[in-house]
FIPAGU-217743 format. One record per residue (C-alpha): residue in one letter; x, y, z; chain. Coordinates in pm, 1 decimal, always signed. Last residue first. Layout:
// residues N
+------+----------+----------+----------+-----+
| type |       xx |       yy |       zz | mol |
+------+----------+----------+----------+-----+
|    a |        X |        Y |        Z |   A |
...
+------+----------+----------+----------+-----+
***
This chain:
// residues 224
+------+----------+----------+----------+-----+
| type |       xx |       yy |       zz | mol |
+------+----------+----------+----------+-----+
|    x |  +1876.4 |  +2031.0 |  +1782.6 |   A |
|    x |  +2121.0 |  +2306.6 |  +1675.2 |   A |
|    x |  +2075.8 |  +2234.2 |  +1305.3 |   A |
|    x |  +1701.1 |  +2235.3 |  +1363.3 |   A |
|    x |  +1713.6 |  +2582.7 |  +1517.4 |   A |
|    x |  +1929.3 |  +2720.4 |  +1234.0 |   A |
|    x |  +1695.6 |  +2572.8 |   +972.1 |   A |
|    x |  +1393.4 |  +2711.1 |  +1151.4 |   A |
|    x |  +1540.6 |  +3058.4 |  +1187.4 |   A |
|    x |  +1657.0 |  +3072.5 |   +824.0 |   A |
|    x |  +1310.8 |  +2968.7 |   +706.1 |   A |
|    x |  +1141.9 |  +3237.5 |   +913.8 |   A |
|    x |  +1380.1 |  +3513.5 |   +816.1 |   A |
|    x |  +1656.7 |  +3671.5 |  +1025.6 |   A |
|    x |  +1906.2 |  +3757.2 |   +750.5 |   A |
|    x |  +2266.5 |  +3700.2 |   +852.7 |   A |
|    x |  +2483.8 |  +3945.8 |  +1044.7 |   A |
|    x |  +2664.2 |  +3658.1 |  +1222.2 |   A |
|    x |  +2548.7 |  +3785.7 |  +1561.3 |   A |
|    x |  +2199.4 |  +3833.8 |  +1418.2 |   A |
|    x |  +2185.0 |  +3474.2 |  +1297.4 |   A |
|    x |  +2292.2 |  +3341.2 |  +1637.2 |   A |
|    x |  +2048.1 |  +3563.1 |  +1825.6 |   A |
|    x |  +1762.4 |  +3455.0 |  +1601.2 |   A |
|    x |  +1856.6 |  +3088.5 |  +1641.9 |   A |
|    x |  +1852.6 |  +3127.6 |  +2019.6 |   A |
|    x |  +1507.5 |  +3288.5 |  +1996.7 |   A |
|    x |  +1373.4 |  +3008.6 |  +1775.9 |   A |
|    x |  +1524.3 |  +2743.0 |  +2002.7 |   A |
|    x |  +1372.2 |  +2901.8 |  +2311.9 |   A |
|    x |  +1031.1 |  +2924.8 |  +2147.7 |   A |
|    x |  +1038.6 |  +2560.9 |  +2036.9 |   A |
|    x |  +1151.0 |  +2450.2 |  +2383.3 |   A |
|    x |   +856.6 |  +2628.8 |  +2543.8 |   A |
|    x |   +608.6 |  +2491.0 |  +2289.1 |   A |
|    x |   +723.8 |  +2128.3 |  +2296.9 |   A |
|    x |   +915.8 |  +2029.8 |  +1984.6 |   A |
|    x |   +744.3 |  +1787.5 |  +1745.5 |   A |
|    x |   +778.6 |  +1940.1 |  +1398.6 |   A |
|    x |   +450.2 |  +2125.7 |  +1444.4 |   A |
|    x |   +603.3 |  +2295.4 |  +1747.3 |   A |
|    x |   +903.1 |  +2393.3 |  +1534.6 |   A |
|    x |   +668.4 |  +2550.4 |  +1279.3 |   A |
|    x |   +481.0 |  +2746.8 |  +1545.3 |   A |
|    x |   +805.7 |  +2872.5 |  +1697.3 |   A |
|    x |   +932.2 |  +2973.8 |  +1351.7 |   A |
|    x |   +618.5 |  +3180.8 |  +1299.2 |   A |
|    x |   +660.4 |  +3359.2 |  +1632.0 |   A |
|    x |  +1033.7 |  +3412.1 |  +1573.9 |   A |
|    x |   +960.7 |  +3562.0 |  +1231.4 |   A |
|    x |   +703.2 |  +3798.0 |  +1381.8 |   A |
|    x |   +950.5 |  +3905.1 |  +1651.5 |   A |
|    x |  +1215.9 |  +3968.8 |  +1385.6 |   A |
|    x |   +973.9 |  +4170.6 |  +1171.7 |   A |
|    x |   +870.4 |  +4380.6 |  +1471.1 |   A |
|    x |  +1235.3 |  +4449.6 |  +1556.6 |   A |
|    x |  +1307.6 |  +4553.4 |  +1196.7 |   A |
|    x |  +1015.7 |  +4792.6 |  +1190.6 |   A |
|    x |  +1110.2 |  +4933.1 |  +1531.2 |   A |
|    x |  +1453.2 |  +5041.4 |  +1412.5 |   A |
|    x |  +1559.4 |  +4956.8 |  +1059.7 |   A |
|    x |  +1462.7 |  +4723.7 |   +782.3 |   A |
|    x |  +1692.0 |  +4579.7 |   +514.4 |   A |
|    x |  +1781.3 |  +4255.1 |   +689.2 |   A |
|    x |  +1443.1 |  +4190.4 |   +847.8 |   A |
|    x |  +1340.8 |  +3894.8 |   +635.9 |   A |
|    x |   +988.4 |  +3772.3 |   +691.1 |   A |
|    x |   +997.0 |  +3445.1 |   +502.1 |   A |
|    x |  +1259.4 |  +3350.7 |   +249.8 |   A |
|    x |  +1618.3 |  +3265.6 |   +336.8 |   A |
|    x |  +1752.0 |  +3331.4 |     -8.8 |   A |
|    x |  +1738.8 |  +3129.7 |   -326.3 |   A |
|    x |  +1577.0 |  +2789.1 |   -329.0 |   A |
|    x |  +1776.9 |  +2471.9 |   -408.0 |   A |
|    x |  +1597.2 |  +2265.5 |   -675.0 |   A |
|    x |  +1843.9 |  +2343.8 |   -955.9 |   A |
|    x |  +2077.9 |  +2053.4 |   -876.5 |   A |
|    x |  +1777.0 |  +1826.2 |   -841.4 |   A |
|    x |  +1845.3 |  +1572.5 |  -1118.1 |   A |
|    x |  +2220.1 |  +1551.1 |  -1066.4 |   A |
|    x |  +2181.4 |  +1488.9 |   -694.0 |   A |
|    x |  +1922.4 |  +1217.8 |   -768.5 |   A |
|    x |  +2185.3 |   +995.1 |   -929.4 |   A |
|    x |  +2430.2 |  +1019.8 |   -639.4 |   A |
|    x |  +2140.5 |   +987.8 |   -396.4 |   A |
|    x |  +2049.4 |   +649.2 |   -543.8 |   A |
|    x |  +2400.0 |   +518.9 |   -471.6 |   A |
|    x |  +2401.5 |   +650.3 |   -115.1 |   A |
|    x |  +2045.0 |   +554.3 |    -29.1 |   A |
|    x |  +2064.5 |   +223.8 |   +157.5 |   A |
|    x |  +2396.9 |   +263.6 |   +339.7 |   A |
|    x |  +2357.7 |   +637.6 |   +393.7 |   A |
|    x |  +2009.8 |   +599.1 |   +539.6 |   A |
|    x |  +2126.7 |   +306.7 |   +752.3 |   A |
|    x |  +2412.4 |   +513.3 |   +895.4 |   A |
|    x |  +2175.7 |   +798.1 |   +979.6 |   A |
|    x |  +1933.0 |   +551.8 |  +1139.7 |   A |
|    x |  +2206.7 |   +410.5 |  +1360.7 |   A |
|    x |  +2342.6 |   +753.4 |  +1456.3 |   A |
|    x |  +2007.5 |   +899.6 |  +1552.0 |   A |
|    x |  +1749.9 |  +1071.1 |  +1334.1 |   A |
|    x |  +1437.8 |  +1191.6 |  +1515.5 |   A |
|    x |  +1518.6 |  +1561.9 |  +1481.8 |   A |
|    x |  +1771.1 |  +1610.7 |  +1202.2 |   A |
|    x |  +2117.5 |  +1692.0 |  +1337.5 |   A |
|    x |  +2211.7 |  +1325.8 |  +1294.9 |   A |
|    x |  +2183.8 |  +1362.9 |   +916.3 |   A |
|    x |  +2446.9 |  +1636.4 |   +903.4 |   A |
|    x |  +2688.4 |  +1429.7 |  +1111.7 |   A |
|    x |  +2610.8 |  +1121.2 |   +902.8 |   A |
|    x |  +2790.4 |  +1275.5 |   +604.8 |   A |
|    x |  +2805.1 |   +971.4 |   +376.0 |   A |
|    x |  +2889.7 |  +1188.1 |    +74.6 |   A |
|    x |  +2583.0 |  +1086.9 |   -127.8 |   A |
|    x |  +2351.6 |  +1103.7 |   +172.0 |   A |
|    x |  +2485.7 |  +1443.1 |   +276.9 |   A |
|    x |  +2465.0 |  +1571.5 |    -82.3 |   A |
|    x |  +2105.2 |  +1449.4 |   -106.6 |   A |
|    x |  +2019.0 |  +1644.9 |   +207.8 |   A |
|    x |  +2198.1 |  +1955.9 |    +81.6 |   A |
|    x |  +2002.5 |  +1950.4 |   -247.2 |   A |
|    x |  +1662.5 |  +1871.5 |    -94.6 |   A |
|    x |  +1671.2 |  +2127.6 |   +186.3 |   A |
|    x |  +1847.8 |  +2063.2 |   +514.4 |   A |
|    x |  +1614.3 |  +2114.5 |   +808.8 |   A |
|    x |  +1283.5 |  +2124.8 |   +624.5 |   A |
|    x |  +1373.1 |  +1832.9 |   +399.1 |   A |
|    x |  +1483.6 |  +1624.1 |   +697.7 |   A |
|    x |  +1181.1 |  +1728.3 |   +901.8 |   A |
|    x |   +950.8 |  +1628.2 |   +618.5 |   A |
|    x |  +1116.4 |  +1285.5 |   +590.0 |   A |
|    x |  +1108.4 |  +1240.4 |   +967.8 |   A |
|    x |   +735.2 |  +1314.0 |   +972.6 |   A |
|    x |   +669.9 |  +1098.7 |   +665.7 |   A |
|    x |   +810.6 |   +783.0 |   +822.9 |   A |
|    x |  +1162.2 |   +640.3 |   +821.7 |   A |
|    x |  +1139.3 |   +311.4 |  +1010.4 |   A |
|    x |  +1234.6 |   +117.2 |   +695.2 |   A |
|    x |  +1400.0 |   +317.6 |   +418.2 |   A |
|    x |  +1183.0 |   +377.1 |   +110.8 |   A |
|    x |  +1025.8 |   +677.9 |   +282.4 |   A |
|    x |  +1357.3 |   +862.6 |   +255.4 |   A |
|    x |  +1374.3 |   +812.3 |   -119.8 |   A |
|    x |  +1012.2 |   +920.4 |   -154.1 |   A |
|    x |  +1085.9 |  +1252.2 |    +17.2 |   A |
|    x |  +1396.9 |  +1294.6 |   -201.0 |   A |
|    x |  +1186.1 |  +1250.2 |   -514.8 |   A |
|    x |   +919.3 |  +1486.2 |   -385.9 |   A |
|    x |  +1176.2 |  +1757.5 |   -324.3 |   A |
|    x |  +1326.0 |  +1701.5 |   -669.6 |   A |
|    x |   +988.2 |  +1721.4 |   -841.5 |   A |
|    x |   +960.3 |  +2075.1 |   -712.1 |   A |
|    x |   +716.3 |  +2280.1 |   -501.4 |   A |
|    x |   +613.7 |  +1975.0 |   -301.6 |   A |
|    x |   +281.8 |  +1852.4 |   -165.7 |   A |
|    x |   +187.5 |  +1571.2 |    +69.0 |   A |
|    x |   -154.8 |  +1408.5 |    +96.2 |   A |
|    x |   -227.1 |  +1186.7 |   +394.6 |   A |
|    x |   -482.4 |   +904.4 |   +390.9 |   A |
|    x |   -557.1 |   +714.9 |   +710.8 |   A |
|    x |   -722.0 |   +395.4 |   +831.0 |   A |
|    x |   -503.7 |   +122.8 |   +683.3 |   A |
|    x |   -239.9 |   +356.3 |   +546.1 |   A |
|    x |   -206.4 |   +533.9 |   +214.5 |   A |
|    x |    +42.6 |   +816.5 |   +167.4 |   A |
|    x |    -51.5 |  +1029.1 |   -132.1 |   A |
|    x |   +240.9 |  +1211.1 |   -291.9 |   A |
|    x |   +199.7 |  +1535.3 |   -477.8 |   A |
|    x |   +381.3 |  +1773.5 |   -709.1 |   A |
|    x |   +227.3 |  +2114.1 |   -652.7 |   A |
|    x |   +119.1 |  +2366.4 |   -913.6 |   A |
|    x |    -10.5 |  +2704.7 |   -804.8 |   A |
|    x |   -286.1 |  +2941.9 |   -915.0 |   A |
|    x |   -288.4 |  +3264.2 |   -714.5 |   A |
|    x |   -498.1 |  +3367.3 |   -412.9 |   A |
|    x |   -208.6 |  +3309.6 |   -174.5 |   A |
|    x |   +116.9 |  +3321.6 |   -375.4 |   A |
|    x |   +342.2 |  +3507.8 |   -132.2 |   A |
|    x |   +396.4 |  +3210.3 |   +101.1 |   A |
|    x |   +455.0 |  +2973.6 |   -191.4 |   A |
|    x |   +833.4 |  +2925.6 |   -178.4 |   A |
|    x |   +829.5 |  +2942.3 |   +201.0 |   A |
|    x |   +564.2 |  +2670.0 |   +223.5 |   A |
|    x |   +763.5 |  +2455.2 |    -19.0 |   A |
|    x |  +1097.6 |  +2492.5 |   +158.6 |   A |
|    x |   +936.7 |  +2422.4 |   +494.7 |   A |
|    x |   +820.2 |  +2080.2 |   +384.9 |   A |
|    x |   +454.6 |  +2025.9 |   +293.1 |   A |
|    x |   +145.4 |  +1859.7 |   +435.1 |   A |
|    x |   -149.7 |  +1908.4 |   +205.6 |   A |
|    x |   -511.8 |  +2002.7 |   +267.2 |   A |
|    x |   -721.2 |  +1995.5 |    -50.5 |   A |
|    x |  -1018.6 |  +2230.6 |    -68.6 |   A |
|    x |  -1286.3 |  +2129.7 |   -317.3 |   A |
|    x |  -1470.7 |  +2395.6 |   -521.5 |   A |
|    x |  -1326.6 |  +2274.3 |   -849.8 |   A |
|    x |   -970.1 |  +2281.6 |   -716.4 |   A |
|    x |   -879.5 |  +2460.7 |   -394.7 |   A |
|    x |   -531.3 |  +2435.2 |   -243.2 |   A |
|    x |   -474.0 |  +2436.1 |   +132.3 |   A |
|    x |   -131.3 |  +2450.1 |   +296.1 |   A |
|    x |    +88.5 |  +2275.7 |   +549.0 |   A |
|    x |   +420.9 |  +2296.7 |   +725.7 |   A |
|    x |   +437.2 |  +2658.8 |   +837.8 |   A |
|    x |    +89.3 |  +2745.1 |   +718.3 |   A |
|    x |    -31.3 |  +2864.8 |   +378.4 |   A |
|    x |   -395.4 |  +2923.9 |   +286.6 |   A |
|    x |   -612.0 |  +2939.7 |    -24.2 |   A |
|    x |   -373.9 |  +2855.4 |   -309.6 |   A |
|    x |   -586.7 |  +2820.7 |   -620.5 |   A |
|    x |   -543.7 |  +2501.2 |   -818.4 |   A |
|    x |   -309.2 |  +2253.5 |   -981.0 |   A |
|    x |   -235.9 |  +1922.9 |   -810.1 |   A |
|    x |    +29.5 |  +1678.2 |   -921.2 |   A |
|    x |   +102.3 |  +1309.6 |   -975.8 |   A |
|    x |   -175.9 |  +1140.6 |   -781.1 |   A |
|    x |   -293.8 |   +780.1 |   -779.3 |   A |
|    x |    +18.0 |   +590.0 |   -879.4 |   A |
|    x |   +254.8 |   +762.6 |   -637.1 |   A |
|    x |     +1.2 |   +710.2 |   -360.5 |   A |
|    x |     -3.3 |   +335.0 |   -408.3 |   A |
|    x |   +360.3 |   +295.9 |   -306.7 |   A |
|    x |   +293.7 |   +232.2 |    +61.8 |   A |
|    x |     +0.0 |     +0.0 |     +0.0 |   A |
+------+----------+----------+----------+-----+
***
């Protein structure tokens, strides 16, 4: 049943109604489809509400549950499916991996056997990281060529780099709030999620990097 979703749905084209940290709603023919998405996809589409969008989909079929996942690029979906092919790697870990690393960097880690990068993903310990490398290394080498253009540009989200004074502070606080919500959805308890988002903000600011939502989440996950 695990591979049935790839046969049923290839993509979804419709009007973007709502975007959350790790989910969105697309309407087609009067029907609203709720999709779980990685951070990279939600950030890529955050300014497209009300516009027509195209998402590459994967339907996960379980005994009593159907979950629809959406991706801005074929490469993201391909990496998601690669991760699902490894036993004990469910959709939550796959989404966290894509959200923490991005498709291109994640494939590079698998290809290069960089278990240190993989172990920074929430839910991935040393044994699972080693198994991911063992089972996916050869496939990742091929996929790396196919998704070389999948990496997004910029941190996305509510960047405060060019703002000043109160406007910049408000943007940073808003980004921290959104990052906290996203981290909570990734499995962190609320207080820990907030602390991680604030620590990530301080780290980015100290390095004079843009304090956007995606940058905050990636920094927080890398510190997990």
